TIBAKE-63752 format. One record per atom (N, C-alpha, C): x, y, z; residue in three letters. Coordinates in pm, 1 decimal, decimal comma. Atoms other than C-alpha are relative to their C-alpha. Layout:
N
ATOM        X        Y        Z mardren
ATOM        X        Y        Z     ALA
...
END
This chain:
117
ATOM        X        Y        Z mardren
ATOM     84,6   -117,7      0,0     UNK
ATOM      0,0      0,0      0,0     UNK
ATOM     88,6    123,3      0,0     UNK
ATOM    -71,4   -126,9      7,8     UNK
ATOM    128,6    343,3    -95,0     UNK
ATOM    -89,6    110,0     54,3     UNK
ATOM     74,7   -112,7    -56,5     UNK
ATOM     19,7    648,9    101,7     UNK
ATOM     68,7    128,9    -42,4     UNK
ATOM    -53,1   -126,0     52,3     UNK
ATOM     73,3    985,9    -71,6     UNK
ATOM    132,8    -19,3    -72,1     UNK
ATOM   -116,9     22,8     83,0     UNK
ATOM    333,1    839,8   -307,0     UNK
ATOM    112,8    -77,3     64,0     UNK
ATOM   -105,0     75,7    -68,7     UNK
ATOM    545,0    661,1    -45,5     UNK
ATOM    -51,8   -132,5     50,6     UNK
ATOM     39,1    130,7    -50,1     UNK
ATOM    542,0    302,3     69,7     UNK
ATOM    -46,0     11,4    145,0     UNK
ATOM     57,0     -5,4   -134,3     UNK
ATOM    333,2    247,7    380,9     UNK
ATOM     13,4   -135,1     69,5     UNK
ATOM    -19,0    133,3    -55,8     UNK
ATOM    465,6    -99,1    468,1     UNK
ATOM    132,7     -4,2     74,7     UNK
ATOM   -121,9     22,0    -75,9     UNK
ATOM    716,9   -174,4    741,2     UNK
ATOM     46,7   -141,6    -32,6     UNK
ATOM    -46,3    128,7     52,1     UNK
ATOM    927,1   -455,8    596,3     UNK
ATOM     14,8   -108,2    106,1     UNK
ATOM    -21,4    101,8   -102,5     UNK
ATOM   1001,1   -628,3    926,6     UNK
ATOM   -131,8    -68,0     39,9     UNK
ATOM    128,8     52,3    -45,5     UNK
ATOM    631,1   -673,5   1005,3     UNK
ATOM    -96,7    -27,3   -114,0     UNK
ATOM     87,5     12,8    117,3     UNK
ATOM    474,1   -663,2    655,1     UNK
ATOM   -141,8     46,0     31,1     UNK
ATOM    131,5    -58,1    -23,5     UNK
ATOM    189,9   -447,7    775,2     UNK
ATOM      8,0    150,8    -14,1     UNK
ATOM      5,1   -144,4     21,3     UNK
ATOM     77,7    -87,5    738,3     UNK
ATOM     67,6     74,3    114,2     UNK
ATOM    -70,0    -81,9    -98,3     UNK
ATOM    291,7    171,5    913,4     UNK
ATOM    -91,6    106,9     58,6     UNK
ATOM     92,7   -104,8    -43,9     UNK
ATOM     28,5    448,4    930,4     UNK
ATOM   -137,2    -28,4    -57,5     UNK
ATOM    136,7     12,3     49,3     UNK
ATOM   -345,5    450,5    893,0     UNK
ATOM    -49,6    137,1    -41,3     UNK
ATOM     65,6   -124,0     42,2     UNK
ATOM   -532,6    717,4    699,5     UNK
ATOM   -146,9    -11,9     38,1     UNK
ATOM    140,6      5,9    -37,6     UNK
ATOM   -872,4    798,4    845,6     UNK
ATOM    -87,3     16,4   -124,7     UNK
ATOM     89,5     -7,8    114,8     UNK
ATOM  -1168,8    770,2    611,1     UNK
ATOM    -27,6    143,4    -41,4     UNK
ATOM     29,5   -139,3     30,2     UNK
ATOM  -1231,3   1143,3    636,0     UNK
ATOM    112,9     68,2    -75,8     UNK
ATOM   -114,7    -66,3     61,9     UNK
ATOM   -881,2   1227,5    511,6     UNK
ATOM     32,3    -53,0   -139,7     UNK
ATOM    -31,0     60,1    130,4     UNK
ATOM   -886,2   1010,5    195,0     UNK
ATOM    -71,8     75,6   -110,8     UNK
ATOM     56,4    -67,9    116,1     UNK
ATOM   -937,3   1193,8   -133,8     UNK
ATOM    -16,0    -96,9   -116,0     UNK
ATOM      0,4     85,4    118,2     UNK
ATOM   -857,7    920,3   -386,2     UNK
ATOM     64,7   -134,5     33,6     UNK
ATOM    -56,7    134,2    -14,6     UNK
ATOM   -792,7    544,3   -394,2     UNK
ATOM      5,1    -62,4   -139,4     UNK
ATOM     -9,7     73,9    126,1     UNK
ATOM   -662,7    351,0   -695,0     UNK
ATOM     63,3   -136,2     28,8     UNK
ATOM    -48,0    137,4    -17,8     UNK
ATOM   -600,6    -22,6   -719,3     UNK
ATOM     55,0    -48,2   -133,4     UNK
ATOM    -63,6     55,0    119,6     UNK
ATOM   -355,6   -164,0   -974,3     UNK
ATOM     17,9   -148,9     21,8     UNK
ATOM     -2,2    144,8    -21,7     UNK
ATOM   -386,8   -538,3  -1024,9     UNK
ATOM     98,2    -75,0    -88,1     UNK
ATOM    -94,4     73,3     84,1     UNK
ATOM   -158,1   -632,7  -1310,3     UNK
ATOM     76,7     93,7    -91,2     UNK
ATOM    -88,7    -72,1     90,2     UNK
ATOM    124,8   -507,8  -1528,6     UNK
ATOM     19,2    146,3     40,3     UNK
ATOM    -28,8   -136,0    -41,6     UNK
ATOM    205,9   -202,7  -1319,9     UNK
ATOM    147,7     29,5    -21,2     UNK
ATOM   -134,2    -46,0     33,0     UNK
ATOM    522,4      0,6  -1374,5     UNK
ATOM    101,4    -39,9    108,5     UNK
ATOM   -108,7     34,9    -92,0     UNK
ATOM    860,5    -65,4  -1209,7     UNK
ATOM      8,6     97,2    117,7     UNK
ATOM     -5,4    -98,8   -108,4     UNK
ATOM    814,2    247,2   -995,2     UNK
ATOM    -65,4    -49,8    127,7     UNK
ATOM     67,5     53,3   -117,8     UNK
ATOM    600,6     39,2   -757,8     UNK
ATOM     83,2   -105,9     72,1     UNK
ATOM    -95,6     82,4    -73,5     UNK
ATOM    900,1   -172,6   -657,5     UNK
ATOM    -30,3   -148,2      0,7     UNK
ATOM      5,3    146,4    -12,0     UNK
ATOM    882,4   -528,5   -527,8     UNK
ATOM   -140,4    -54,4     19,9     UNK
ATOM    136,8     44,8    -21,0     UNK
ATOM    505,2   -546,3   -507,0     UNK
ATOM    -37,0   -108,1   -101,7     UNK
ATOM     48,0    105,2     88,4     UNK
ATOM    348,2   -858,3   -652,4     UNK
ATOM   -150,7    -12,7     17,0     UNK
ATOM    143,7     23,2     -6,9     UNK
ATOM    -17,9   -900,9   -738,8     UNK
ATOM    -83,7    125,0     -1,1     UNK
ATOM     85,9   -117,1     -9,3     UNK
ATOM   -173,3   -573,6   -630,1     UNK
ATOM     74,7    117,0     65,1     UNK
ATOM    -51,5   -122,4    -60,2     UNK
ATOM    -78,2   -214,2   -551,0     UNK
ATOM   -119,1     89,9     29,2     UNK
ATOM    107,2    -91,8    -39,4     UNK
ATOM   -315,0     14,3   -359,5     UNK
ATOM     63,9    135,9     27,4     UNK
ATOM    -48,7   -136,6    -18,0     UNK
ATOM   -247,5    388,4   -386,8     UNK
ATOM   -108,4     81,0     69,2     UNK
ATOM     92,9    -84,7    -74,2     UNK
ATOM   -413,5    619,4   -134,0     UNK
ATOM     56,9    141,4      1,7     UNK
ATOM    -38,5   -140,7     -1,0     UNK
ATOM   -401,3    998,0   -172,6     UNK
ATOM    -87,7     70,4    102,8     UNK
ATOM     76,4    -69,7   -102,9     UNK
ATOM   -502,3   1211,5    123,9     UNK
ATOM    -32,5    142,3    -46,0     UNK
ATOM     43,7   -135,4     33,9     UNK
ATOM   -675,2   1549,4    109,1     UNK
ATOM    107,7    101,1     36,3     UNK
ATOM    -85,9   -111,9    -34,8     UNK
ATOM   -483,8   1872,8    109,7     UNK
ATOM    -89,0    122,2     18,6     UNK
ATOM     79,9   -119,7    -23,3     UNK
ATOM   -595,0   2225,8    183,5     UNK
ATOM    -47,7     62,7   -129,9     UNK
ATOM     48,3    -74,4    115,9     UNK
ATOM   -769,7   2468,4    -50,1     UNK
ATOM     -8,6    148,0     37,6     UNK
ATOM     15,0   -142,5    -26,4     UNK
ATOM   -838,1   2841,7    -80,6     UNK
ATOM   -123,0     30,8     85,0     UNK
ATOM    120,4    -19,8    -80,2     UNK
ATOM  -1165,4   2794,6    106,7     UNK
ATOM     25,0    -40,8    145,1     UNK
ATOM     -3,1     38,0   -141,3     UNK
ATOM  -1188,2   2796,5    484,8     UNK
ATOM   -111,7    -98,8     23,8     UNK
ATOM    103,7     97,5    -29,2     UNK
ATOM  -1374,8   2495,8    607,5     UNK
ATOM     29,4    -68,2    131,3     UNK
ATOM    -13,9     77,1   -123,2     UNK
ATOM  -1437,3   2302,3    922,8     UNK
ATOM   -114,8    -99,9      5,1     UNK
ATOM    101,1    103,8    -16,5     UNK
ATOM  -1623,0   1978,2    983,6     UNK
ATOM     14,8    -60,7    137,2     UNK
ATOM     -0,3     62,7   -131,9     UNK
ATOM  -1717,8   1806,5   1301,4     UNK
ATOM    -96,2   -117,3     -4,0     UNK
ATOM     88,0    115,2     -6,1     UNK
ATOM  -1865,8   1466,9   1367,8     UNK
ATOM     17,9    -73,6    130,7     UNK
ATOM     -2,2     77,5   -124,4     UNK
ATOM  -1954,0   1268,6   1676,3     UNK
ATOM    -76,2   -129,8    -22,5     UNK
ATOM     66,7    129,0      6,0     UNK
ATOM  -2047,3    903,4   1705,3     UNK
ATOM     -3,2    -54,6    141,7     UNK
ATOM     16,5     42,6   -138,2     UNK
ATOM  -2184,6    770,1   2032,1     UNK
ATOM    -84,5   -126,3      6,5     UNK
ATOM     80,1    119,5    -30,9     UNK
ATOM  -2303,2    427,5   2146,5     UNK
ATOM      3,6    -19,3    150,3     UNK
ATOM     11,1     18,0   -143,7     UNK
ATOM  -2426,7    355,5   2495,5     UNK
ATOM   -109,2   -102,8     25,3     UNK
ATOM     99,5    104,5    -28,1     UNK
ATOM  -2615,9     65,9   2650,7     UNK
ATOM   -136,6     57,0     36,6     UNK
ATOM    127,8    -62,6    -35,0     UNK
ATOM  -2885,0    307,3   2771,2     UNK
ATOM    -83,8     23,6   -125,6     UNK
ATOM     69,0    -27,2    125,1     UNK
ATOM  -2971,4    381,7   2407,1     UNK
ATOM    -40,2   -127,3    -74,3     UNK
ATOM     28,8    126,5     67,7     UNK
ATOM  -2990,6     11,9   2305,6     UNK
ATOM   -119,9    -69,9     63,2     UNK
ATOM    109,3     81,3    -51,6     UNK
ATOM  -3293,9   -210,4   2338,9     UNK
ATOM     58,3   -128,2     59,6     UNK
ATOM    -43,5    124,6    -61,8     UNK
ATOM  -3260,3   -516,5   2560,9     UNK
ATOM    -63,8   -117,0    -73,8     UNK
ATOM     55,3    116,6     68,2     UNK
ATOM  -3314,1   -865,3   2420,2     UNK
ATOM   -114,9    -59,6     82,0     UNK
ATOM    113,7     63,4    -67,3     UNK
ATOM  -3628,4  -1062,3   2502,6     UNK
ATOM     48,0   -100,2    104,1     UNK
ATOM    -53,6     98,2    -95,7     UNK
ATOM  -3420,4  -1332,2   2673,5     UNK
ATOM     49,6     69,4    126,8     UNK
ATOM    -48,8    -72,7   -117,6     UNK
ATOM  -3249,7  -1080,7   2901,7     UNK
ATOM   -115,3     56,9     81,7     UNK
ATOM    116,9    -50,0    -71,9     UNK
ATOM  -3585,2   -925,3   2987,9     UNK
ATOM    -67,7   -111,6     78,8     UNK
ATOM     66,7    112,8    -64,6     UNK
ATOM  -3736,5  -1266,2   3068,8     UNK
ATOM     79,4    -50,9    120,1     UNK
ATOM    -86,3     52,7   -105,5     UNK
ATOM  -3438,9  -1378,1   3279,2     UNK
ATOM     38,9    106,5    102,7     UNK
ATOM    -34,7   -107,3    -93,0     UNK
ATOM  -3395,9  -1039,6   3448,2     UNK
ATOM    147,3     36,8     -2,1     UNK
ATOM   -142,2    -31,2     13,7     UNK
ATOM  -3039,3  -1000,7   3323,2     UNK
ATOM     13,0    145,7    -45,8     UNK
ATOM    -16,2   -139,6     44,3     UNK
ATOM  -2925,9   -636,4   3299,0     UNK
ATOM     71,1      7,7   -134,5     UNK
ATOM    -67,2    -21,5    128,4     UNK
ATOM  -2807,1   -496,9   2968,7     UNK
ATOM    150,8      1,2     19,0     UNK
ATOM   -146,7     -5,4    -11,5     UNK
ATOM  -2436,4   -552,3   2908,3     UNK
ATOM     50,5    141,3    -29,1     UNK
ATOM    -58,4   -133,3     19,2     UNK
ATOM  -2218,3   -242,0   2924,7     UNK
ATOM     59,7      8,5   -139,9     UNK
ATOM    -50,6    -19,2    135,8     UNK
ATOM  -2148,1   -113,2   2573,6     UNK
ATOM     11,9    149,2    -24,9     UNK
ATOM    -23,0   -143,1     17,3     UNK
ATOM  -1991,9    230,6   2540,2     UNK
ATOM    111,5     23,7    -99,8     UNK
ATOM    -97,6    -34,6    102,4     UNK
ATOM  -1808,7    378,8   2246,0     UNK
ATOM    -25,2    143,6    -42,4     UNK
ATOM     12,1   -140,3     36,9     UNK
ATOM  -1740,3    739,5   2152,6     UNK
ATOM    112,2     35,5    -96,4     UNK
ATOM    -98,8    -43,5     98,2     UNK
ATOM  -1564,3    885,0   1849,3     UNK
ATOM    -28,5    145,7    -35,5     UNK
ATOM     11,7   -142,4     32,2     UNK
ATOM  -1506,6   1258,3   1801,1     UNK
ATOM     94,0     31,4   -115,1     UNK
ATOM    -81,0    -35,7    116,4     UNK
ATOM  -1381,2   1397,1   1467,8     UNK
ATOM     -6,5    151,0    -22,5     UNK
ATOM    -10,2   -141,7     33,4     UNK
ATOM  -1262,9   1749,3   1385,8     UNK
ATOM     86,3     12,8   -124,6     UNK
ATOM    -73,4    -17,3    125,5     UNK
ATOM  -1145,0   1865,1   1041,0     UNK
ATOM      8,2    147,5    -38,5     UNK
ATOM    -16,1   -138,1     46,5     UNK
ATOM  -1027,1   2225,8   1008,5     UNK
ATOM     93,7      7,1   -120,1     UNK
ATOM    -86,8    -23,3    114,6     UNK
ATOM   -868,9   2353,6    687,5     UNK
ATOM    -15,2    142,1    -48,0     UNK
ATOM      6,3   -136,5     50,6     UNK
ATOM   -781,8   2691,7    545,5     UNK
ATOM    130,2     34,6    -71,0     UNK
ATOM   -124,6    -42,3     65,4     UNK
ATOM   -528,7   2874,5    327,7     UNK
ATOM     87,4     79,8     96,5     UNK
ATOM    -95,2    -82,6    -75,2     UNK
ATOM   -217,9   3020,5    487,5     UNK
ATOM     48,9    113,0    -91,5     UNK
ATOM    -33,5    -98,2    102,8     UNK
ATOM    -99,0   3195,3    169,9     UNK
ATOM    -74,7    -41,9   -125,9     UNK
ATOM     90,6     34,4    108,7     UNK
ATOM   -351,0   3203,5   -114,5     UNK
ATOM     72,8    -60,7   -120,3     UNK
ATOM    -52,8     76,2    114,5     UNK
ATOM   -275,9   2954,4   -397,3     UNK
ATOM    141,2    -54,0     22,0     UNK
ATOM   -136,9     45,2    -25,0     UNK
ATOM     56,1   2865,4   -231,3     UNK
ATOM      9,8    -99,2    115,9     UNK
ATOM    -21,6     77,8   -121,3     UNK
ATOM     30,2   2722,8    119,6     UNK
ATOM   -133,2    -19,8     73,3     UNK
ATOM    126,9     34,5    -62,7     UNK
ATOM   -261,1   2542,6    287,6     UNK
ATOM     25,0    -93,2    116,9     UNK
ATOM     -6,3    108,5    -97,5     UNK
ATOM   -329,6   2325,5    585,7     UNK
ATOM   -134,8    -68,0      8,9     UNK
ATOM    118,6     81,7    -21,2     UNK
ATOM   -578,7   2048,7    645,4     UNK
ATOM     34,7    -97,3    110,8     UNK
ATOM    -31,2     79,8   -118,0     UNK
ATOM   -593,5   1867,1    976,8     UNK
ATOM   -117,1    -91,7     32,8     UNK
ATOM    101,1     94,4    -47,9     UNK
ATOM   -781,0   1557,7   1089,8     UNK
ATOM     34,9    -33,7    143,5     UNK
ATOM    -20,1     33,6   -142,0     UNK
ATOM   -819,4   1507,4   1463,1     UNK
ATOM   -108,0    -98,6     39,2     UNK
ATOM     94,0    101,9    -45,0     UNK
ATOM   -979,8   1187,6   1587,4     UNK
ATOM     30,5    -36,0    143,3     UNK
ATOM    -17,9     43,3   -138,1     UNK
ATOM  -1034,4   1098,8   1948,8     UNK
ATOM   -102,6   -108,6     30,4     UNK
ATOM     85,8    115,3    -27,1     UNK
ATOM  -1170,6    764,1   2048,6     UNK
ATOM      0,4    -26,3    149,8     UNK
ATOM      9,6     26,3   -143,0     UNK
ATOM  -1295,4    687,5   2395,1     UNK
ATOM   -105,3   -103,3     30,1     UNK
ATOM    100,0     98,1    -44,2     UNK
ATOM  -1498,9    440,2   2590,9     UNK
ATOM    -85,8     57,9    108,3     UNK
END
């Protein structure tokens, strides 16, 4: 897997070195056969991932995802047996600010993810 033009595989472990969040991905291409020598020792498939960059527009996005056992329905078996709902808590907060620093020259785009229980 290539991330922004560079290899994203640590050779000792043969797994991804960094993860790109779904919100930061702009483009994905999959090459399956007869790809150029520039992709190195890859055999079979090459996945290229390009992340977003900034633009001349100021923008900000925010997203929250919350799961809690209080919001879930209990199963009929648990109700019949009097078993309390199992604890299930998950929280994901996402922030995405972006803006130009110098018009048409320098931009920033930031993804901030915080996961909690």
